[in-house]
C-alpha positions in Angstrom: 99.3 80.6 94.6 97.2 83.5 96.0 96.0 83.5 99.6 92.4 83.4 98.2 93.0 80.2 96.3 94.7 78.6 99.3 91.7 79.6 101.6 89.3 78.3 99.0 91.2 74.9 98.5 91.3 74.6 102.4 87.6 75.3 102.8 86.6 72.8 100.0 89.0 70.0 100.6 86.8 68.4 103.2 89.5 68.2 105.9 89.4 70.2 109.0 92.0 72.9 109.5 93.9 73.1 112.8 93.5 76.4 114.6 97.1 77.4 113.9 96.8 76.5 110.2 93.5 78.6 110.0 95.1 81.6 111.7 98.1 81.5 109.3 95.7 81.0 106.3 93.5 84.2 107.4 96.6 86.2 108.1 97.9 85.7 104.6 94.6 86.5 103.2 94.4 89.7 105.2 97.9 90.8 104.2 97.2 90.1 100.4 93.8 91.9 100.5 95.4 94.9 102.5 98.3 95.2 100.1 95.9 95.0 97.1 93.6 97.6 98.6 96.4 100.0 99.6 97.9 99.8 96.1 94.6 100.6 94.5 94.0 103.5 96.7 97.5 104.8 96.1 96.8 104.6 92.3 93.6 106.6 92.6 95.4 109.3 94.7 98.2 109.7 92.3 96.5 111.7 89.7 94.0 113.5 92.1 96.4 115.8 93.9 98.6 117.1 90.9 99.1 120.7 90.3 97.0 122.2 87.7 97.5 125.4 85.7 94.9 127.2 87.8 96.4 126.2 91.1 97.8 128.9 93.2 100.8 128.2 95.4 98.5 128.0 98.5 96.0 125.8 96.8 98.9 123.4 95.7 100.3 123.3 99.3 96.8 122.3 100.5 96.7 119.6 98.0 100.2 118.3 99.1 99.0 118.3 102.8 95.8 116.4 101.8 97.9 114.1 99.8 100.4 113.5 102.7 97.4 112.8 105.0 95.9 110.3 102.7 99.2 108.5 102.2 99.6 108.2 105.9 96.2 106.4 106.0 97.3 104.1 103.1 100.6 103.2 104.9 98.6 102.6 108.0 96.4 100.1 106.0 99.6 98.5 104.8 101.0 98.2 108.3 97.8 96.8 109.7 97.5 94.2 106.9 101.1 93.1 107.4 101.0 93.0 111.3 100.8 89.9 113.3 97.5 88.5 114.7 97.3 91.5 117.3 98.3 94.5 115.3 99.1 97.8 116.9 98.5 101.1 115.4 101.6 103.2 114.8 102.4 106.0 117.1 100.7 109.3 116.4 102.7 112.1 115.0 101.2 115.0 117.1 101.0 115.4 121.0 97.7 117.3 121.1 95.3 116.4 123.8 92.1 114.6 123.0 90.1 115.9 126.0 
């Protein structure tokens, strides 16, 4: 049974959920939605960054870098969706100053 169906059933059953049950139900719903969203985005990206006959080597390398950056975002979405109630972001890959 999907997390959405469980949430719908819990909300329409007429019985109040305990806070722990509600938190687990919402975590399952967030995980399922995040996974589905990341999979859909990954499918959209798959065809967008392929090499074409008109691409130069430099243009294709730019496409590869852009695809890598997009996939890092997709993987971060997956990580946050699967995280416990207080998710933490993964460590940044560079040490550049933000000031």
